Structures are given as structure tokens and as C-alpha cells.
Steps between C-alpha positions, in 0.01 A plus 500: 500500500611854427264659755685714751502343848323190362646274772369719780155522338481122441603437863218729620259307278614164631473621860148639431395167355632307801405744778162639386389282209543153648581626857754226573478353850774302686497134401287557192547305175470689174474388135588744220378446144718684251634502142859390466612856401391644834767327716634834623169611650434149638836497676428835662155391613658185644758707689232735640282205602781321684584825683139508624534143630366280218563128544550425130448669166404259223523615135300360209659624178298549182601543136250613237701341217494158666128540573423599142687205347341258743147625416576472129640151497363293792214263418151575631517228767806674651343844477180389672655323799761621750738251668389375840787666682373844395186476714690341786749787498219760488325340798829479691582868443160613622494260796821673607336842454769600250467865395497569126670775294425508127720724284336605170761580231433275197389591151123564523453364149765226521267213424299664224625255239374197697155363415249635756347157565842363596559790737157451652551123540816551696366794702201297619722204596734731683218669693353165606835362616588827676168530677655482849703811424214679328256434783748599775579820307137595431416432863797700633618198697852606404659834424538557127627774276524587130762753388665605174851497358613638165565208266656582159212376280238662719691831509517502123125437478428799726752730337546379137654828389801458731807279477493181708726655767312830514164327506607281792634801688182690435279218626710460814461876566126469463484199732694694764275809454167318528630315809595830667871429499756777478846551646405743772150394619386277783330246279354302794334814644372604156342162450330510836347835422378365164349196667318724748349707215367191318362362831293816539334438164426137594349611832270750325380231255443247779292760688284551187427126465377542142268245345646550151723716286401653164772573247449747210749618236522524124599131493328353805145469632511247780325426830685284755326373812720471808526187709309473826721612794761622250817660637703762316877460542795715395878465494556287810392149581561269796610136486374215717755586771370857511804653334449787259623484140442699179405263212574737211774759459407747357140525617235771459184294527210443734317174424219265603283208382220534250196277520568266211126441453413866445703655218332655197618699201806559284857591592809571287864494601710813476844341526654178361496183711797268497370151583717186476750682284238629253387862466120541484385843385164681482311245708121534478278294726124484530347365823153366561392365841862510617662311212690591188270435204714667232876563486715675239851642468707659223798278581512180707127421462565124498704524820221708662242241403716220638539693825124541538452127435750396770215403733152615598630786716727642231193644320419733789678757719693458825630851562392858452777757558498881505808700394489879421598597148704782652750262663882497468504203259219631287662844487818349363304432179690173463339165413711245687344186346489325834194474724704567816563857394224580251226394742628769736446765232140405439175373645498126436298183531615135532358198328496197729550445872424748776728563795341341810609797715264721292200376700461508876669193657558368148829334583326292769200366307461247218495570128130410492425748778694771316318420176170540680607856578579560131874429489628336184725195493733390218846367420592842356506863610588733214475879525421721200497879492190710426569844650501825296481875538127490424411220738213579740411255779199523724437296815146381564422496871289230665203740494545565128653849535786595265841613629765628258823300541703600188453797267713535185726217613575630851359481847180705531 
């Protein structure tokens, strides 16, 4: 990197990840998922975690090229079934309450030349075999965190007009900026202040206890019922041991559970979605009685259709999230081509599973009990962005009165 003081900035990032993001506790085990070109950041996270008392830091390396060639050439029997040890390992990690750090840095369109049905076949097999990890993560049994790092191919996708080196430097600078990292600030204190601000919004929404939300813009006309006993959350979450963690860095959202049975209307995406290595653009979904009845996209339509067919729950919504259009990431006017960052520049929804913590006592009741309250269940949870400068959102109170929530893309 040619960024001035890059080492100091990367160290602050690694410390933020360990101290605030995952909130490492003495004796804790941690697994880090990262592309092979992010060894430098992984080593710094490892060092920061051990200084905070971690017991062990496990690393699972990924390589998009290896993944692409495997998906192209393996037979369908191999794609549709994971080896037995994979599930055993997943169950062992979660039984040990291993905290999870996922580093997003790969090419968002790196699997675009692989047939969508092959990608879908493997993704479904992976989700089934990894269900122990998925369930523990969704239920906040363990601390978990998703962060970004500037991979070369991804950087070039975001800044195609720059050289490879300049593009990667530019993306690193943006990652530091949106995570409130500079040489002379107290990044921990700045993050605490930000968390407090988002918590205030969540508290206001919880006090309103809306029955439904109504979305109106040039592209969207959608009504979303909210789950019974729904709970709005913001930046911070708490694991089973009661320890705080921040699941996404950056984060600008306040989110809760829709009622998957009560969704009506049409919604269009305003930013690309990278799903399973394929970019899906201009998503348009029509809902009737809570389910997608029509789906279209300019690019990646087949992948979108395969996603919706994953299981019964994939055709409905599991999350509704509010993000002001006038937010730091949105104001950068950069499309990052990764959900982690783009969803924090825009209101978004998620196809698939709901977070149990988004209904009262949801982490302590069964799936059937949560479904009775309107929470969706699925193998997948995939966010897509719908926010815009002309988005208006109204909350409908239990007595039918209307309360403005967003006007022209921002908090009303």
C-alpha cells in the first residue's frame, strides 16, 4: 500500500474489530474467514485478539479462483452434498461458542461465468451442512462480525478508472473513513457515540410499536406488516453469555422483523446485489399475501430466481431495515458492490430468515412459536437495497393512525 501511515491505520482497524466488533473475552475461541490475500489484516486481528486474552484464533482461508474452478468442473453429486466432516466441524465450533469474524474482500462478480444452477446447487448444500453455524449466528448464541478489506479485484470493480494499486489504496481509504478510523481520533469512543445515536432511533421505533410500514417512491409501492412483539435493534447485539458485539462494521441501520404473512405491493432495488459471486442488478419483486409472485432483474435474473426457490421461506422477507439516505456511505456516492457496505447506505429488506432477537424473547422460543408471531424461517438471509432520495415511509399505529418515519429518504 502507498497510503501514508497505512500500518498505523490497519492496526487501529484490527484493534477495533477485536475490541468493539467481536469484543474478545479471555479464554474465547475465534474463527476468521478470509481470502488468502488478506493475511496481513488477519495476522493483526490475531495479534489484537491474543492481547485481549483469546484462547485460540482459527483461520479458514478462501480463494475465489479455487471456488470458481470447483463449481465449473465438479459433478452435480459433489456439488449437492458436503462431506460429513463439514457438519461435524460446524457443530463442534458452535458447541464451543466460537466467535466468528468474516472478512469480505473478494470479487463481487467473481463467479459470474459459472452456471447459476450449479452455484445454487452448491449454495443450498453448503447452507444445509452449515446449519449449526447459521442457526447459532442468527440466534446470537455466539458473537459474530462481518467487516471489509480491499481485495484487488473488488477494488478495481469499485474504481475501474484507477490503476490496480491506486484503486486498492482508494478502497482502503474509504473502508477506514466509513469505519471512523483516522490517525488522531479515539476510534473506540467515536464508535460508542455512534452506537448510542442508533440506539435512540431503535428506542423511538419500539415505543411506536407500529402495525405496519408503508413505502412509497418512484420505484416502490409496498406495505409491510410487522411481526407481533417485534423488536427494533441497532448496531449492538448481545451473545448468549451476555457480552456485547457489533455484527456489522460499518453500520448505519435500525432493523426488525416483518410479518412474512402480510406483505403487499412492488419494490425495486436501488443498488446491485452480489450474491454467491454473481451481481444481480435492478431487482423488481411483487408480493401478494407475503410471498414473491413475480421477480425480475436486468442482470442475474436466473440467480435471483434460484435464490427465491431455495426453500419456502426464501420467497418472503425476514428483515426490514431503515437507513437514512443522508448517511456517510450514501454521501460518498460510491457503489461498493457488497451488501455489507451498500446496505448501510440504503434502506433494505432481506429475503429469507428473520433474526430471532427481533421479536420479544425470540432467542428462547421455538421456530414454530416465532412463525406464529410472523417471523420467517429459511436457509438463506439475503439483503437487497431499496432506499432512495425520494423514499417516504409511514408507520401505521395499532389504532390506524399514520406517523411519518422517513421523508425524502431521511428520518422524518
